[in-house]
One Martini backbone bead per residue (centre of mass of N, CA, C, O) as a GRO file, in nm:
protein
  314
    1MET     BB    1   0.678  -1.043  -2.739
    2ARG     BB    2   0.999  -0.896  -2.660
    3LEU     BB    3   1.272  -0.728  -2.694
    4THR     BB    4   1.547  -0.667  -2.539
    5ARG     BB    5   1.835  -0.505  -2.507
    6PHE     BB    6   1.995  -0.766  -2.525
    7GLY     BB    7   1.841  -0.884  -2.767
    8PHE     BB    8   1.920  -0.665  -2.973
    9LYS     BB    9   2.216  -0.723  -2.967
   10GLY     BB   10   2.179  -1.029  -3.063
   11VAL     BB   11   2.070  -0.959  -3.337
   12LEU     BB   12   2.320  -0.799  -3.446
   13PHE     BB   13   2.517  -1.047  -3.413
   14TYR     BB   14   2.361  -1.233  -3.600
   15ALA     BB   15   2.376  -1.058  -3.852
   16THR     BB   16   2.698  -1.051  -3.860
   17LEU     BB   17   2.722  -1.365  -3.914
   18VAL     BB   18   2.564  -1.369  -4.178
   19THR     BB   19   2.757  -1.194  -4.328
   20ALA     BB   20   3.013  -1.354  -4.289
   21PHE     BB   21   2.925  -1.622  -4.410
   22PHE     BB   22   2.914  -1.479  -4.714
   23ALA     BB   23   3.209  -1.320  -4.700
   24SER     BB   24   3.360  -1.582  -4.592
   25PRO     BB   25   3.566  -1.868  -4.627
   26TYR     BB   26   3.466  -1.962  -4.316
   27SER     BB   27   3.167  -2.106  -4.342
   28ASN     BB   28   3.171  -2.341  -4.140
   29LEU     BB   29   3.203  -2.188  -3.876
   30PHE     BB   30   2.952  -1.995  -3.920
   31PHE     BB   31   2.750  -2.225  -3.932
   32LEU     BB   32   2.785  -2.336  -3.645
   33LEU     BB   33   2.710  -2.061  -3.503
   34LEU     BB   34   2.430  -2.031  -3.633
   35GLY     BB   35   2.310  -2.288  -3.539
   36PHE     BB   36   2.335  -2.239  -3.237
   37LEU     BB   37   2.184  -1.964  -3.223
   38THR     BB   38   1.919  -2.072  -3.337
   39LEU     BB   39   1.862  -2.277  -3.115
   40GLN     BB   40   1.869  -2.061  -2.888
   41TRP     BB   41   1.622  -1.892  -2.989
   42MET     BB   42   1.405  -2.123  -2.988
   43LEU     BB   43   1.443  -2.191  -2.681
   44CYS     BB   44   1.378  -1.907  -2.573
   45VAL     BB   45   1.086  -1.883  -2.673
   46LEU     BB   46   0.978  -2.146  -2.524
   47TRP     BB   47   1.072  -2.077  -2.234
   48THR     BB   48   0.955  -1.805  -2.186
   49ARG     BB   49   0.659  -1.883  -2.234
   50ALA     BB   50   0.655  -2.117  -2.015
   51ASN     BB   51   0.725  -1.925  -1.767
   52MET     BB   52   0.433  -1.758  -1.817
   53ARG     BB   53   0.256  -1.983  -1.782
   54GLY     BB   54  -0.006  -1.919  -1.555
   55VAL     BB   55   0.042  -1.612  -1.493
   56ARG     BB   56  -0.062  -1.414  -1.213
   57ALA     BB   57  -0.158  -1.067  -1.128
   58SER     BB   58  -0.208  -0.844  -0.842
   59ILE     BB   59  -0.339  -0.523  -0.709
   60PRO     BB   60  -0.432  -0.384  -0.461
   61ASP     BB   61  -0.505  -0.162  -0.251
   62ILE     BB   62  -0.335   0.140  -0.199
   63GLU     BB   63  -0.188   0.278   0.040
   64PRO     BB   64  -0.140   0.561   0.166
   65MET     BB   65   0.129   0.808   0.151
   66PRO     BB   66   0.367   1.003   0.249
   67ALA     BB   67   0.529   1.273   0.197
   68GLY     BB   68   0.875   1.201   0.138
   69ALA     BB   69   0.870   0.863   0.217
   70GLY     BB   70   0.740   0.655   0.076
   71GLY     BB   71   0.690   0.305  -0.037
   72VAL     BB   72   0.489  -0.010  -0.049
   73VAL     BB   73   0.404  -0.236  -0.300
   74HIS     BB   74   0.184  -0.524  -0.325
   75ALA     BB   75   0.202  -0.815  -0.507
   76ARG     BB   76   0.019  -1.084  -0.651
   77VAL     BB   77   0.137  -1.411  -0.733
   78GLU     BB   78   0.031  -1.665  -0.962
   79THR     BB   79   0.079  -2.026  -1.029
   80THR     BB   80   0.083  -2.358  -1.172
   81GLY     BB   81   0.390  -2.343  -1.078
   82THR     BB   82   0.715  -2.311  -1.147
   83ARG     BB   83   0.880  -1.990  -1.132
   84PHE     BB   84   1.106  -1.738  -1.293
   85GLN     BB   85   1.161  -1.419  -1.268
   86VAL     BB   86   0.911  -1.246  -1.162
   87GLN     BB   87   0.782  -0.928  -1.271
   88VAL     BB   88   0.671  -0.610  -1.137
   89GLU     BB   89   0.526  -0.324  -1.309
   90LEU     BB   90   0.533   0.043  -1.262
   91GLN     BB   91   0.375   0.329  -1.408
   92THR     BB   92   0.447   0.653  -1.338
   93ASP     BB   93   0.495   0.996  -1.312
   94ALA     BB   94   0.791   0.912  -1.172
   95GLY     BB   95   0.808   0.629  -1.306
   96ALA     BB   96   0.967   0.331  -1.292
   97GLN     BB   97   0.870   0.026  -1.111
   98ALA     BB   98   1.011  -0.270  -0.944
   99GLY     BB   99   0.953  -0.627  -0.872
  100GLN     BB  100   1.106  -0.941  -0.759
  101ALA     BB  101   1.069  -1.304  -0.814
  102GLU     BB  102   1.275  -1.560  -0.836
  103VAL     BB  103   1.059  -1.765  -0.695
  104VAL     BB  104   0.753  -1.945  -0.789
  105ARG     BB  105   0.522  -2.148  -0.580
  106GLY     BB  106   0.193  -2.054  -0.665
  107GLU     BB  107   0.288  -1.814  -0.449
  108ALA     BB  108   0.353  -1.451  -0.427
  109SER     BB  109   0.524  -1.161  -0.302
  110VAL     BB  110   0.566  -0.836  -0.444
  111ALA     BB  111   0.791  -0.580  -0.388
  112ILE     BB  112   0.732  -0.216  -0.446
  113ARG     BB  113   0.930   0.049  -0.456
  114ILE     BB  114   0.853   0.394  -0.357
  115PRO     BB  115   0.943   0.684  -0.394
  116PRO     BB  116   0.958   0.989  -0.311
  117LEU     BB  117   0.662   1.201  -0.293
  118PRO     BB  118   0.464   1.433  -0.361
  119ARG     BB  119   0.190   1.581  -0.308
  120GLY     BB  120  -0.075   1.373  -0.435
  121LEU     BB  121  -0.226   1.243  -0.745
  122HIS     BB  122  -0.083   0.960  -0.881
  123SER     BB  123  -0.056   0.823  -1.177
  124LEU     BB  124  -0.130   0.491  -1.312
  125ALA     BB  125  -0.054   0.395  -1.622
  126SER     BB  126   0.075   0.100  -1.545
  127ALA     BB  127   0.054  -0.269  -1.520
  128ARG     BB  128   0.290  -0.555  -1.507
  129VAL     BB  129   0.386  -0.874  -1.602
  130THR     BB  130   0.721  -1.012  -1.618
  131SER     BB  131   0.964  -1.212  -1.831
  132SER     BB  132   1.323  -1.315  -1.934
  133TYR     BB  133   1.329  -1.609  -1.898
  134PRO     BB  134   1.665  -1.714  -1.915
  135LEU     BB  135   1.836  -1.505  -2.108
  136GLY     BB  136   1.724  -1.201  -2.178
  137LEU     BB  137   1.605  -1.159  -2.485
  138LEU     BB  138   1.304  -1.210  -2.389
  139ALA     BB  139   0.974  -1.063  -2.328
  140VAL     BB  140   0.684  -1.109  -2.120
  141HIS     BB  141   0.363  -0.943  -2.124
  142ARG     BB  142   0.119  -0.855  -1.862
  143PRO     BB  143  -0.162  -0.734  -1.750
  144VAL     BB  144  -0.249  -0.547  -1.449
  145SER     BB  145  -0.456  -0.491  -1.202
  146ALA     BB  146  -0.498  -0.148  -1.086
  147PRO     BB  147  -0.493   0.120  -0.949
  148PRO     BB  148  -0.499   0.453  -1.079
  149GLU     BB  149  -0.358   0.558  -0.797
  150LEU     BB  150  -0.160   0.754  -0.591
  151VAL     BB  151  -0.161   0.834  -0.253
  152VAL     BB  152  -0.027   1.160  -0.129
  153TYR     BB  153   0.004   1.284   0.162
  154PRO     BB  154   0.059   1.492   0.395
  155THR     BB  155   0.287   1.596   0.614
  156PRO     BB  156   0.290   1.554   0.934
  157ILE     BB  157   0.292   1.688   1.215
  158GLU     BB  158   0.431   1.715   1.516
  159LEU     BB  159   0.310   1.567   1.820
  160ALA     BB  160   0.233   1.578   2.113
  161SER     BB  161   0.145   1.414   2.366
  162ALA     BB  162  -0.194   1.287   2.333
  163ARG     BB  163  -0.518   1.171   2.406
  164SER     BB  164  -0.646   1.372   2.187
  165SER     BB  165  -0.739   1.567   1.922
  166SER     BB  166  -0.814   1.819   2.098
  167GLU     BB  167  -0.535   1.842   2.241
  168ALA     BB  168  -0.366   1.865   1.989
  169LEU     BB  169  -0.492   2.122   1.872
  170ALA     BB  170  -0.431   2.303   2.114
  171ASP     BB  171  -0.120   2.288   2.091
  172VAL     BB  172  -0.113   2.418   1.796
  173ILE     BB  173  -0.299   2.687   1.862
  174GLY     BB  174  -0.270   2.787   2.171
  175ASP     BB  175  -0.555   2.669   2.243
  176SER     BB  176  -0.872   2.591   2.271
  177ALA     BB  177  -1.040   2.351   2.133
  178THR     BB  178  -1.300   2.351   1.932
  179GLY     BB  179  -1.577   2.157   1.857
  180ALA     BB  180  -1.633   1.954   2.152
  181GLY     BB  181  -1.898   1.815   2.142
  182ASP     BB  182  -2.150   1.625   2.128
  183LEU     BB  183  -2.250   1.382   1.955
  184GLN     BB  184  -2.502   1.347   1.697
  185PRO     BB  185  -2.765   1.184   1.590
  186SER     BB  186  -2.861   1.136   1.217
  187GLY     BB  187  -2.895   0.811   1.188
  188LEU     BB  188  -2.954   0.513   0.994
  189ARG     BB  189  -2.770   0.200   0.910
  190ASP     BB  190  -2.615  -0.046   0.782
  191HIS     BB  191  -2.399  -0.283   0.856
  192HIS     BB  192  -2.047  -0.282   0.869
  193GLU     BB  193  -1.742  -0.369   0.839
  194GLY     BB  194  -1.595  -0.236   1.145
  195ASP     BB  195  -1.812  -0.184   1.321
  196GLU     BB  196  -1.895  -0.090   1.631
  197VAL     BB  197  -2.088  -0.203   1.878
  198ARG     BB  198  -2.175   0.074   2.009
  199ALA     BB  199  -2.337   0.161   1.722
  200ILE     BB  200  -2.567  -0.021   1.778
  201HIS     BB  201  -2.918  -0.047   1.706
  202TRP     BB  202  -3.120  -0.264   1.883
  203ARG     BB  203  -3.416  -0.192   1.805
  204ALA     BB  204  -3.369  -0.185   1.494
  205THR     BB  205  -3.257  -0.472   1.469
  206ALA     BB  206  -3.515  -0.624   1.573
  207ARG     BB  207  -3.705  -0.512   1.347
  208ARG     BB  208  -3.523  -0.610   1.089
  209GLY     BB  209  -3.312  -0.860   1.141
  210SER     BB  210  -3.062  -0.657   1.126
  211LEU     BB  211  -2.793  -0.474   1.139
  212VAL     BB  212  -2.787  -0.154   1.309
  213VAL     BB  213  -2.654   0.181   1.283
  214LYS     BB  214  -2.527   0.477   1.404
  215GLU     BB  215  -2.518   0.808   1.318
  216PHE     BB  216  -2.297   1.094   1.320
  217GLU     BB  217  -2.260   1.442   1.429
  218GLY     BB  218  -2.016   1.625   1.494
  219GLY     BB  219  -1.846   1.707   1.772
  220GLY     BB  220  -1.640   1.553   2.040
  221GLY     BB  221  -1.517   1.361   2.295
  222ASP     BB  222  -1.469   1.147   2.030
  223GLY     BB  223  -1.389   1.420   1.882
  224LEU     BB  224  -1.391   1.637   1.578
  225GLU     BB  225  -1.425   1.977   1.445
  226LEU     BB  226  -1.364   2.111   1.107
  227VAL     BB  227  -1.226   2.384   0.903
  228LEU     BB  228  -1.133   2.401   0.559
  229ASP     BB  229  -1.006   2.697   0.411
  230ARG     BB  230  -0.884   2.740   0.062
  231ARG     BB  231  -0.873   3.058   0.095
  232CYS     BB  232  -0.533   3.067   0.012
  233GLY     BB  233  -0.222   3.008   0.029
  234ALA     BB  234  -0.004   2.762  -0.028
  235GLU     BB  235   0.146   2.770   0.252
  236GLU     BB  236  -0.108   2.772   0.418
  237LEU     BB  237  -0.220   2.509   0.320
  238GLU     BB  238   0.006   2.311   0.390
  239GLU     BB  239  -0.005   2.365   0.696
  240ALA     BB  240  -0.298   2.281   0.737
  241LEU     BB  241  -0.270   1.986   0.620
  242SER     BB  242  -0.065   1.896   0.836
  243ILE     BB  243  -0.259   1.915   1.069
  244VAL     BB  244  -0.493   1.745   0.965
  245THR     BB  245  -0.322   1.479   0.941
  246ALA     BB  246  -0.246   1.453   1.236
  247ILE     BB  247  -0.537   1.435   1.334
  248VAL     BB  248  -0.623   1.189   1.172
  249GLN     BB  249  -0.411   0.987   1.293
  250LEU     BB  250  -0.497   1.008   1.583
  251ALA     BB  251  -0.800   0.937   1.554
  252ARG     BB  252  -0.759   0.678   1.441
  253SER     BB  253  -0.592   0.537   1.669
  254ASN     BB  254  -0.830   0.633   1.891
  255LYS     BB  255  -1.122   0.591   1.767
  256GLU     BB  256  -1.239   0.843   1.640
  257VAL     BB  257  -1.409   1.145   1.531
  258LEU     BB  258  -1.421   1.322   1.211
  259VAL     BB  259  -1.518   1.659   1.118
  260LEU     BB  260  -1.518   1.775   0.781
  261HIS     BB  261  -1.481   2.105   0.634
  262SER     BB  262  -1.513   2.203   0.283
  263GLN     BB  263  -1.464   2.232  -0.029
  264ASP     BB  264  -1.658   1.972  -0.133
  265LEU     BB  265  -1.690   1.913   0.190
  266SER     BB  266  -1.899   1.706   0.426
  267ALA     BB  267  -1.777   1.484   0.684
  268THR     BB  268  -1.756   1.175   0.845
  269PHE     BB  269  -1.502   1.000   1.032
  270GLY     BB  270  -1.492   0.659   1.104
  271ALA     BB  271  -1.657   0.478   1.299
  272GLY     BB  272  -1.952   0.443   1.120
  273HIS     BB  273  -1.818   0.587   0.867
  274ARG     BB  274  -1.611   0.719   0.685
  275PRO     BB  275  -1.322   0.642   0.551
  276TRP     BB  276  -0.999   0.753   0.600
  277ASN     BB  277  -0.892   0.736   0.305
  278GLU     BB  278  -1.083   0.969   0.203
  279VAL     BB  279  -0.939   1.207   0.354
  280LEU     BB  280  -0.653   1.156   0.230
  281HIS     BB  281  -0.744   1.204  -0.061
  282PHE     BB  282  -0.825   1.498  -0.024
  283LEU     BB  283  -0.560   1.608   0.092
  284ALA     BB  284  -0.386   1.535  -0.155
  285GLY     BB  285  -0.595   1.711  -0.369
  286ALA     BB  286  -0.568   1.985  -0.253
  287ASP     BB  287  -0.645   2.321  -0.336
  288ALA     BB  288  -0.600   2.640  -0.384
  289LEU     BB  289  -0.798   2.930  -0.348
  290PRO     BB  290  -0.948   3.195  -0.413
  291GLN     BB  291  -1.104   3.456  -0.250
  292THR     BB  292  -1.353   3.431  -0.461
  293GLY     BB  293  -1.433   3.179  -0.378
  294PRO     BB  294  -1.585   2.942  -0.211
  295ALA     BB  295  -1.734   2.854   0.068
  296PRO     BB  296  -1.765   2.678   0.319
  297PRO     BB  297  -1.964   2.533   0.507
  298PRO     BB  298  -2.188   2.602   0.737
  299VAL     BB  299  -2.098   2.672   1.083
  300SER     BB  300  -2.019   2.699   1.383
  301PRO     BB  301  -1.827   2.950   1.534
  302SER     BB  302  -1.679   2.725   1.737
  303VAL     BB  303  -1.526   2.612   1.499
  304THR     BB  304  -1.236   2.518   1.390
  305ARG     BB  305  -1.006   2.707   1.174
  306LEU     BB  306  -0.857   2.651   0.856
  307PRO     BB  307  -0.631   2.859   0.850
  308LEU     BB  308  -0.536   3.059   1.091
  309ALA     BB  309  -0.474   3.323   0.960
  310ALA     BB  310  -0.742   3.339   0.800
  311ALA     BB  311  -0.930   3.320   1.038
  312HIS     BB  312  -0.841   3.581   1.176
  313ALA     BB  313  -0.891   3.780   0.943
  314ARG     BB  314  -1.215   3.710   0.961
   0.00000   0.00000   0.00000
């Protein structure tokens, strides 16, 4: 339990009255005021503690948000009874953000608005649930479990209406998008929630007695393969990241598959593969590398390479 800013002023006022009580001849008047304020402080301590008794809060996984647009983080608050003015606070590298539920009866969702942030992985220094009800003199804080960072991915470029990610990339680069052959099976793995039915390998499922799905690699009519070479300037990289982000969003909405190769990355994303949020996390934290840096993994010469200027230069 800590003093609020208003509570600190209240302590100064209380100390002034104590001084006046001993220095003034009107001691009876100040005695009554001090008695009233003392009772008020005692009730405030008890009431503020009681209001936070049994309050629990949690913040689930925070969905990635686009750069420059901001977003909303939802915290779940649970109580053992009716509680008032329960606030959830987040401390990020961009400052403190908070959301408040005026009344919580059993359970409530608190929306915390995040201001527009630049692309990157923004650390979440702390998260806590707090309340200074009823008088705002004292505040009780409790830590809340929350993800360690906010993922802010690149602002995607605007794409013309396209039926597939291959068509969208062709519109962007002004040529036919390459790397769009048939996806090739690369192995089998256990079924995960969210995998499509068409990915199930029925013969292997019958042998094992549990669902087994096929994994694929390569680009295809149901997806696309790209190389992101980060050995470029900062402006070139930002442009390439915006293109890849737009392709990711389109492939995700169309339930396609995207294979992305870059320094420290070579993976397939989509249904039956790695989740889309992983590629957004990578794009959010990607940095430009010097020309002497390592090359991306070797792929077929027909695969589309980004940034375009760097690809043409090579």
